[in-house]
N, C-alpha and C positions, 0 to 999 in steps of 0.2 A: 544794123548790119549784123549778119550772122558771123560767129567766130568759127574758126577751123584751122586746119593745118594741111600741108601737102604731105602725102604719104607716097610710097613708091614700092614697086615690085622689082627693083634693080637686082637684088641678090638672086632671086629665082631665075631671072632671065640670064644673068651672068653665068650661073651654074649650068644652065641648059647648054651653053656653048663651051663649057668646060674651061673657063678662064679663071686663073687665080686672081685675087685682089690686086696683087702686084702687076701681073700682066695687063689687067684691065686698066689700072691706073696709068701705066706707061702708054697704052694706046690712046687714052683720053688726054694725057698731058697733065695729070695731077698727082699728088702724093697718095700713097696707099692709105694714109690716115684719113684723107678726104673720102675715099671709097668706103672705109669703115663707118665714118660718120653719116654718110648718105644712106648706107644700107641699114643702119640702126635708127634711122629717122631722126637723127640729131642735128642734121644740117640740110638746108634747102639750097641746092646748087644754083649758080647763075644760069641764065638762059643759054649761054655759050657751052657750059659744061653739060647741060641737059641735051642740047643738040648733038654734042659729041657722043654722049651715052647712047642716044637713039641711033646714031650712025654705026657705032661699033656693035651694038646688040642687034642691029637690023630690025628694029621694032618701032612702031609709031610712038611718039611721046605719050599719047593718051593711054597706051597700054602700060607704060612704065610709071607714069606719075598721075596721081589723082588727088582731088581735094576731099578731105574728110571733115564734115561739119561736126562741131562739138555742141 
């Protein structure tokens, strides 16, 4: 089995709609620290959080999250 990790483009898409990390966190229902960790690729969010991110950013999940093989 190949190893890899999930990366994301959340920061870029959040900035496109001009939301601060705090505003974004409130809309999703998480702490700002969670957004920071997601954007820094330090935390892989649960599917529920991923779905909320997709809804708030109005982008498909595949555009926001992708698997990077190591």
